[in-house]
N, C-alpha and C positions, 0 to 999 in steps of 0.2 A: 706383432707383439700386442697382445691383448690388453693388458693392464698398465703397462708403462710404455711410454714412447722411447725410441732409440736414443733421442736427445737427452732425456731424463736419465737413462742408464749411464750414458757417457758423462754427463754432468756429475753423476755420483761416483765416477771413478771406475766404472766397469770397462773392461777391454774386450770381453766376449759376451755373446748373448745366445742362449739356446732356445730354439723354438720349433714348432711343427710337431710337438708331442701328440700322440693320437688323443689323448684325453682332452688337450687343449683344442685340437681341431674340432672335436665333437662338442665340447662344452661351450666354447667361444665362437664357434662357427668360423674358425680360421681356415681359409681355403687357399688364400693367395700367398704361397711361400715365397714367390719371386718378389712380390711387393715388400714383404717383410725383410728379405735378404738385401733389397736395394736400400731400405731405409737404414738397416744396420750398417751397411757399407758407407752411406752418406754421413753417418755419425762416427765414423772411423772405428766401428766395432767389427770384431771378428764374428761372423755368423756361423753357428754350429746348428746344422739343419737335421732334425731327427726324421727318420722315415721308418714306418713300420705299422703294426696293427694295434687294435685296442686289445686289452686283456680279455675282454668278452669274446671278440672275434677269434683270437687265438685259442681260447678255451673250447670254443665251438668248432674249432678245426676249419674255419672258413679261409684262412690265409695260407694254408699249406698247399693249396691247389695251384 
């Protein structure tokens, strides 16, 4: 979770957190999805993990191989 901690989200009333979006992985350098999932679980949040490609990668056909 790049901009907010899991604890901050839970304190604000969130029940779920979405992370791992390709743009966030590229822009924030998020690489350790397992660490983020553990932090979400520790804060009693449901982790929704995104997997996929960047829009540029998809447009260039690099992800269909």
